[in-house]
Each structure stands twice: as structure tokens, then as C-alpha cells.
C-alpha positions in Angstrom: 0.0 -0.3 0.0 1.4 3.7 -0.9 2.5 5.1 2.5 0.2 8.5 1.8 -3.0 6.1 1.5 -4.8 5.9 4.6 -5.9 2.4 5.9 -9.1 1.1 7.0 -8.6 -1.3 10.3 -10.0 -4.1 8.2 -7.3 -3.3 5.5 -5.6 -6.5 7.0 -8.6 -8.4 6.5 -9.6 -6.8 2.7 -5.9 -8.7 1.4 -6.0 -11.7 2.8 -9.1 -12.5 1.4 -8.9 -11.0 -1.7 -9.9 -8.1 -2.6 -8.6 -5.8 -5.5 -8.3 -2.6 -3.7 -7.6 0.9 -5.1 -7.5 4.3 -4.0 -10.2 6.0 -2.9 -11.2 9.9 -1.4 -7.2 9.4 0.1 -8.1 4.9 1.9 -6.7 2.5 0.0 -10.4 0.8 -0.4 -11.9 -3.4 -1.0 -13.4 -2.6 -5.0 -14.7 -6.0 -5.5 -13.9 -9.0 -4.0 -15.7 -11.9 -5.8 -16.6 -10.0 -8.4 -18.8 -6.5 -8.4 -21.7 -8.6 -10.3 -22.4 -11.4 -7.7 -21.9 -9.1 -4.8 -24.9 -6.9 -6.1 -26.7 -9.6 -6.3 -25.9 -11.3 -3.3 -27.1 -8.0 -1.4 -30.3 -7.9 -3.5 -31.2 -11.5 -2.2 -29.2 -11.9 0.8 -26.4 -9.9 2.7 -23.9 -7.8 1.9 -21.1 -6.7 4.6 -19.5 -3.3 3.9 -16.2 -1.9 5.0 -17.3 2.0 5.1 -15.0 2.8 7.9 -13.6 5.2 5.4 -16.6 7.9 6.0 -16.2 10.1 8.1 -17.2 10.2 12.0 -18.0 13.9 13.6 -19.3 13.8 16.9 -20.5 16.7 18.7 -21.1 17.6 22.8 -22.8 19.8 24.7 -25.6 21.2 26.0 -25.6 23.9 22.8 -24.9 20.7 19.9 -28.3 20.8 18.9 -28.2 24.5 18.1 -24.6 24.3 16.6 -25.8 21.6 14.0 -29.7 23.2 14.0 -27.2 26.1 12.6 -25.4 24.7 9.9 -27.7 22.1 8.0 -30.8 22.0 6.3 -32.7 19.6 8.0 -34.0 21.0 11.8 -32.3 19.6 14.8 -33.6 21.2 17.2 -36.6 18.6 17.2 -34.9 15.7 17.4 -35.6 12.3 19.5 -32.7 10.4 21.5 -32.7 7.6 18.5 -33.7 9.7 15.8 -31.7 9.8 12.8 -31.9 12.6 9.5 -30.6 12.0 6.6 -29.5 16.5 6.0 -27.8 18.4 3.9 -24.8 20.9 4.6 -25.1 24.0 2.4 -22.6 26.4 1.3 -24.0 30.9 1.8 -25.1 30.2 -2.0 -26.8 27.4 -2.0 -24.4 24.7 -3.2 -24.5 22.1 -1.9 -20.8 21.1 0.8 -22.2 17.7 1.4 -24.9 15.1 2.5 -24.8 13.8 5.8 -27.0 11.4 8.0 -27.7 13.2 11.6 -27.8 11.5 14.9 -28.8 12.2 18.2 -27.2 9.4 20.3 -27.4 8.7 23.9 -24.0 7.9 25.5 -24.4 4.6 28.5 -24.2 7.5 31.1 -27.5 9.1 30.1 -26.2 12.1 28.2 -27.2 13.6 24.8 -24.6 14.0 21.8 -24.7 13.6 18.1 -23.4 12.4 15.7 -22.2 13.2 12.3 -21.9 11.2 9.0 -20.1 13.0 6.3 -18.5 11.8 2.8 -15.0 10.2 3.4 -14.2 12.5 0.3 -15.6 16.0 1.9 -13.7 14.9 5.5 -11.3 17.7 6.0 -13.9 20.1 4.3 -16.4 19.6 6.2 -14.1 19.6 9.3 -12.2 23.3 7.8 -15.9 24.7 7.5 -16.6 23.4 10.6 -14.3 25.8 12.9 -15.2 29.5 12.4 -18.6 28.7 13.4 -17.7 26.5 16.3 -15.8 29.2 17.5 -19.1 30.7 17.9 -19.8 27.9 19.7 -17.3 27.4 22.6 -20.0 25.4 25.0 -19.8 22.7 22.3 -16.9 20.0 22.3 -16.3 18.9 19.4 -14.0 15.9 18.3 -13.5 14.6 14.8 -13.7 10.2 16.1 -13.2 9.0 12.3 -9.9 7.1 13.1 -11.0 5.8 16.1 -13.6 4.5 15.1 -14.3 1.7 12.2 -18.3 1.6 10.1 -19.4 -1.3 8.9 -22.7 -2.1 7.0 -25.4 -4.9 7.0 -27.4 -5.0 3.9 -30.1 -6.9 2.7 -33.3 -8.9 2.8 -31.4 -11.8 5.4 -29.2 -9.0 7.8 -31.4 -8.5 10.3 -31.7 -11.9 10.3 -28.0 -13.0 10.8 -27.7 -10.0 13.7 -29.6 -11.7 15.7 -27.1 -14.3 17.3 -24.7 -10.3 17.0 -27.2 -7.9 18.7 -29.4 -7.6 21.6 -33.1 -7.5 20.0 -33.4 -3.3 21.2 -31.2 -2.8 18.0 -32.7 -4.9 15.3 -36.3 -3.8 15.9 -35.0 -0.1 15.1 -37.4 1.4 12.8 -36.2 3.2 10.1 -33.7 5.9 10.5 -33.4 5.2 13.9 -30.2 4.4 16.2 -29.6 3.2 19.3 -25.7 3.3 21.6 -25.4 -0.2 22.4 -23.0 -3.6 22.4 -21.5 -6.4 19.7 -20.8 -9.3 21.6 -20.1 -6.6 25.1 -18.2 -4.1 22.6 -19.7 -0.8 22.2 -21.5 0.1 19.3 -23.3 2.1 17.9 -26.3 0.8 15.9 -28.8 2.4 13.0 -31.5 1.6 11.3 -29.9 2.7 8.1 -28.6 1.9 4.3 -26.9 3.0 1.0 -28.2 0.6 -1.3 -32.3 0.2 -1.1 -32.3 -3.0 1.0 -33.3 -3.0 4.5 -30.2 -3.1 6.8 -27.8 -1.8 10.2 -24.5 0.4 9.8 -22.4 -0.4 13.1 -20.3 2.5 14.5 -17.3 0.8 16.8 -14.4 1.3 17.7 -10.8 0.4 15.2 -9.6 -1.8 17.6 -12.7 -4.1 17.8 -13.5 -3.8 14.1 -12.3 -7.0 12.8 -13.2 -9.1 15.4 -16.4 -7.7 14.7 -16.1 -7.6 11.4 -15.7 -11.9 11.7 -18.6 -12.1 13.8 -21.1 -11.0 11.2 -19.3 -13.1 7.9 -19.6 -16.2 10.7 -23.3 -15.2 11.6 -24.1 -15.4 7.9 -22.3 -17.8 6.1 -25.4 -20.6 5.8 -27.2 -17.3 4.5 -25.4 -16.4 1.5 -23.5 -13.5 3.4 -20.3 -12.0 0.8 -18.4 -9.1 1.4 -18.7 -6.4 -1.0 -16.4 -3.6 -1.7 -17.0 -0.3 -3.1 -18.1 -1.9 -7.0 -21.3 -3.0 -6.1 -22.0 -0.2 -3.5 -21.7 2.3 -6.7 -24.2 0.0 -8.7 -26.3 -0.3 -5.6 -26.8 2.9 -4.9 -27.5 3.7 -8.4 -30.2 1.6 -8.3 -31.7 3.1 -5.4 -31.3 6.2 -7.3 -29.0 7.8 -4.6 -26.7 10.7 -5.2 -23.7 10.3 -5.1 -21.5 13.7 -3.9 -18.7 14.2 -6.5 -21.2 12.8 -9.2 -25.3 14.4 -8.5 -23.9 16.7 -5.7 -21.5 19.5 -5.3 -20.9 22.9 -4.6 -23.1 24.2 -7.8 -25.9 22.1 -7.3 -28.4 23.0 -5.2 -30.8 20.9 -3.2 -33.9 21.4 -5.2 -32.0 20.8 -8.6 -31.3 17.5 -6.9 -34.7 16.7 -6.0 -34.0 16.8 -2.5 -36.1 19.6 -1.3 -37.1 17.7 1.3 -34.3 17.7 3.3 -34.7 21.5 3.9 -36.6 22.9 6.3 -37.0 26.5 5.8 -39.9 27.4 7.9 -38.9 29.0 11.1 -34.8 28.8 11.8 -32.2 31.0 10.3 -29.4 28.6 9.0 -26.6 28.6 6.3 -27.9 29.3 2.5 -31.6 29.1 3.8 -31.7 33.0 1.9 -30.3 31.8 -0.8 -32.6 28.8 -0.9 -35.7 30.3 0.0 -34.5 31.5 -3.5 -33.7 28.2 -5.3 -36.8 26.5 -4.2 -38.7 28.7 -6.4 -36.3 29.0 -9.4 -38.3 26.2 -12.5 -35.5 27.1 -15.0 -32.8 25.6 -13.4 -31.3 21.2 -14.9 -33.2 18.9 -12.5 -31.8 15.5 -11.6 -33.6 12.4 -13.4 -33.7 9.0 -14.5 -32.9 7.3 -17.5 -33.0 3.8 -18.9 -31.2 3.0 -21.9 -31.5 0.5 -24.9 -29.3 -2.0 -25.2 -25.9 -3.1 -23.3 -23.8 -0.5 -22.9 -23.6 2.3 -20.2 -23.4 5.4 -20.4 -21.0 6.9 -18.4 -20.6 10.4 -15.7 -20.2 13.2 -18.7 -21.6 11.9 -21.4 -24.0 14.3 -23.0 -27.4 14.0 -23.4 -29.0 14.9 -26.8 -32.5 15.6 -27.3 -34.4 14.7 -30.9 -32.7 17.9 -33.1 -29.5 16.6 -31.1 -29.0 19.9 -29.1 -26.7 18.9 -25.8 -29.6 19.5 -23.4 -27.9 17.8 -20.2 -25.0 15.2 -19.0 -24.9 11.8 -17.3 -23.5 12.3 -13.2 -23.7 8.4 -13.3 -24.2 5.6 -15.0 -23.7 1.4 -15.0 -25.4 -1.9 -16.4 -28.0 -2.9 -13.8 -27.5 -6.6 -12.7 -30.7 -6.1 -11.1 -32.2 -4.7 -14.3 -30.4 -6.3 -16.7 -30.4 -3.4 -18.4 -28.5 -0.3 -18.5 -29.5 3.1 -16.1 -28.0 6.6 -15.4 -28.7 9.8 -13.7 -28.3 13.2 -15.1 -29.0 16.7 -15.0 -31.9 17.8 -17.9 -32.7 21.2 -18.8 -36.7 21.0 -17.1 -38.6 21.0 -20.8 -36.0 18.0 -21.2 -36.2 16.4 -17.1 -40.0 15.1 -18.2 -41.2 11.3 -17.1 -40.8 9.2 -20.8 -38.9 11.5 -22.6 -37.6 10.2 -25.6 -33.6 11.4 -25.6 -30.2 9.8 -26.9 -26.9 10.0 -25.1 -23.6 10.3 -27.0 -21.5 8.1 -26.0 -18.0 7.8 -27.5 -19.6 9.4 -30.6 -22.4 6.5 -31.0 -26.1 7.5 -30.1 -27.7 5.3 -28.1 -31.5 5.6 -27.0 -32.8 6.4 -24.1 -35.8 7.2 -22.2 -36.4 9.5 -19.1 -38.3 7.4 -15.8 -39.0 7.8 -12.7 -35.9 7.1 -9.3 -35.4 5.5 -8.0 -35.2 2.1 -10.7 -34.3 -0.4 -7.5 -37.6 -0.7 -5.4 -37.6 -3.7 -3.1 -40.6 -5.6 -2.5 -41.7 -5.6 1.1 -40.6 -3.0 4.5 -41.2 -4.5 7.8 
């Protein structure tokens, strides 16, 4: 491994189990083990286990931690209950997206409430730097970047909860969606949340870095009879694409606002003052900007980020932000930002894939929705 790349606490396991490793967000991460398609399908049909320790984990303690975060996030924080998780955005003053995050309100074993912010790996340094002047306004809030001291594991798929029955207390397995709890895994401290980035049911676990290999092995053993597979970042990307979930650097960046991205639900504008609010109030009314849509392509070729989308007169009406062949749907799919006049369900378009026009049509997101939700 390059000395300049960081390693997760599970790095040795990945190497010992034949993972193909590559650089991602300054980490050496597993891209695939058995293969992207088999890992993808295992997650859809059984259980996929993901090392997501590269994601940033930022902790906020103190009686005004909720006020600080309410000022920084597009989603209301002041009314969050213990155990609640919310998807939110961090925007700049112009309403551009700095990151999309999960914020959790948790209770420590000693009974004190604190907040945990999970941020994208590629944005961790940027967000920590951006936080600093705001933290100065809240000197009674303790901030700790706990990323390196912890690990994060996602257990996803229709059999994920069942596999964790032997590993976690019942109270952690009966959590509702977007709920979290500080608990234990085999006597090791653990934060469990009913969240994920695959479109499947499942859990995400945050544990101490030194406990990660043991917890990972416990999960793999518990799911052995159920078809568990370790899953790399390759299949994580195809899974989230099928689920219509945006990825920072593709569907989200500082030049995109939440309303373009279809994330207006994560902006609580009423009766609040937060960074970027005034700009977002204007953006919410602007119907002239490109919108995020889903596209299904004819044939077997996938469109990649940056491919131009063309209308019937061969005019460029947008660009693909993510594209792949969908293992679940057995067809190429993509997300793109299109001009409003083209961002219409059923609209027939073409995508320029390396000089060849491929027919496509605008479809609703997500592409894939699991059949039942418990």
C-alpha cells in the first residue's frame, strides 16, 4: 500500500481475502472481492457486508450542540428525539451543496445526549475546516473527529437483520428506519442504526477501531449459512445507483442546489435561520435550472459520467452524472441533470456514448425499490 494512503482497521482482512484494492478518498479501499455483479446480487438476495470506515464520523457534545447543528444543516435538528437519525445537507451561503450527511441524536451509556454527523469520505477535511469558524461561536460545544478511532460496517440485504440476531441485543434489531441506538456487540460498545446506501433493509454499525476485525468476522460467520458476501465499493456504487441515491462528486457538488437534486425534502426553511437559507428560498422557486432524473438506455452499453444527453434535434440538454449496467434490472441505467424541458417522464432522448448515439428515456427514480418493507 502507498504510504500516502490511509488504511481502514479492516485493511488486513481485505488483503487476506483477495480483495482488489484501489485508492478512494485518500484511502486504500476494496473495490471488489468475488466480482461486482455477484456481490451486488448477494446484497439484493441475501446479505452484503461493507467496510465503510472511510466515511467521516464527527461527534458534537454539549447542551448547545443541537443549536450549532441546527444552524449548519438544512434539516431541523432542534426537535430531534434521542435515537433519531435524519438525512440532511450542508450548504454554503449560495445554497450549493458542500455535503450530504446523516445526523444522529444519541444517548451515551452515562445518559448524556450527543450528536454524530456521518459525512462523505471525500469531504471530511473540507467539512472539518468549514466547521471551525462556526465552532468558535459555540465555545461550549465539544467537537471531536472520531473517524480514525472508530470503524463503520454496513450489513445490508433481506437477510441482514436475521443474521444479526445472534450478534446484537433485541432492542437494536427492532429499531425503526432512521433510528439509532448506542448498544453492544458481544460486549463491545457499538452504535447501531437502521440505515444504508443500497436500497435494501439493514444496519450500519460504528465500533472502536480495535474491535472492527472481530465484529466483521462475527458478522461473516453469522451470515455464512445465509449467503453472506463481503462487498466492495464497486457494487456499493451499482446498488446505490439502482436505488436512485445521489453520490457526492457525481449528483452533488457546490454548483448544485438541493432542489435541482430532488432533495427539497431535506430543507426545512420555515421558522429557522441556517447557513444558505436565504439563497435556498430563492432556489426553491427557480424552475429554470437543470433537474436530476433517471434514464434507462436501450441495448447493453452503459453511459458514464460526463456523457452528453441530446434531444430529438441533437441539441445537448444535459449530462450524465452516474451510469452503469444494472445487475438487478439487466439493462443500462443512468442519472443525469437535464434542462427542465427535457426532464419530463417518458421523454425520448439520446446519449452520446463515445460518438455513438444510444436511445434513452426519462424514468422515475428510484430504478429499484425492494418489494416489502418491515
